[in-house]
Steps between C-alpha positions, in 0.01 A plus 500: 500500500760457230855399582759770590756521219863622523532805266738790474237765436363709787177406681203450264127444569282317246115493524288219352129426512482172693120451506176696440507799732855424635861593421834327541822689571848360425775689686848444346781605732854562383808362672640725776836660437612427859407173655241567774580419862383179636178531695424295811284201431128571529287259709291244315141625467364180350382366834327826597330532159376139530370566852320816377347309210390221733347755740319671216369165375377414850330844529343454159382148598352642825323777309361244253379278782337798680327606176376143449377486861317830452341375178390178668354695794303729271374199302398323823313814614319522166402134518369538855291799388364302203411207730322735745307662214404161359378382846291814535351452154425136571326595824295772324406251222398237754285749693337626178429145381350403835278809506386439142431137571298581813299765314424260215401219738278739694333622178446143383353399836265800507399433138435133576296591808297752304438247222395232746274746676350604164448136398332427834274802453411380150435151637271641770317707238466196278374297795245771580399513136463122479299502817276769345472293184413195706238698692355632174499147362321371808259789477452428132434136578259603768332741263493232233347264743247762601431571135457134432258461784319811388492369143367166615235677699418725206490199269253342732291818512551629143631267233451762226781732622747214561721531190535881520594503869759220451661690212532818710655314787750324274598837349559641846709202594705526184562876558603424861744230385647734238548764763676258729732394213579864423587569865724195514678596175550862623652382824722249318627778269573722803689221670706427187583871453607529869716191472661639181573832673653323800714280277621803299588683820693201630684463167594872503621469860712196413645681193582805710665283763713333229598836358608625843701186559665531157591862572655399835698226331620740232612746768688227681666393179613856417634551852688170486642584155627835628661330802667236282627766257660694785647185643639400160654848456669469836622153414658624174672789674629272772620241247680766294668670798594204720487172304758329717375630837352254747281765658326563163426126474343510846289801400389321182396196706300724731332663203410165351367378832291816532364451145401138573345605832309779322367246241388275783318790670330593168390138461361507854315823425348357183371190683212683681404664169474155337296381797265798454463408133408143594255634760339728240474206262333292771256783577417534131440125476274510808309791346453307177373202704260728687382656175445147363315389812268805519289407189461151640384640834253732323373218275458266797319775695 
């Protein structure tokens, strides 16, 4: 307000624009013609106004503290819900990984058993075939011996037909040996084709297993990325709202501990997958050794 001036004019009111959207009024009062009576002294209201202001400040401080407490309670509830959801998702992921791992191991075991059974059947067939070949060879030797004896007898009885009979016998022997070679080559081709089919099936099974494991890893990565994004958003909101609050620091420490614990759990979950990969590599190496040993067994037989 402007100062009250002593003027002789009657009372006057002046209006001025003090700020945007506000007005300022200057009231100019003239001197009274008769001096006014003395009024009793009014009590000092400075103390009461200070007490009112202090009470209002205390009430405002209490309201602010209550609002902050409510905000912290809501944030703590949200964090507990997020932790419960993350625990449930981790449990579901662990169950799914265990089921997938058991199914893959069972499939690999059944496939290995079938392959070993098939190889054993092929070995038994080869053994039977070799026994038949040996019998035919023995029979051929016996027949050859019989033919030789017969030839010798015929040579003794009829020397004129000696050359012709020997030629026929040699032709028969040659045809028989060619037939034996053809049978051996056919069986060897069949064995090679069966081994190639088994190897291709094993390679496709290993590729499929690797694809499934890669998909599982990708799903785990996406889930972890989503969790970390949510946690980072909560961290930013907490840092913006309550940078100087000790409770927010404790919450951040808990979140960091949960993140490190989650990384350790993920590392533990990836360890059996790596062991399965090593086991599959060992199985593949054993199969290669078996496939390398089989031609040696066949050749020795």
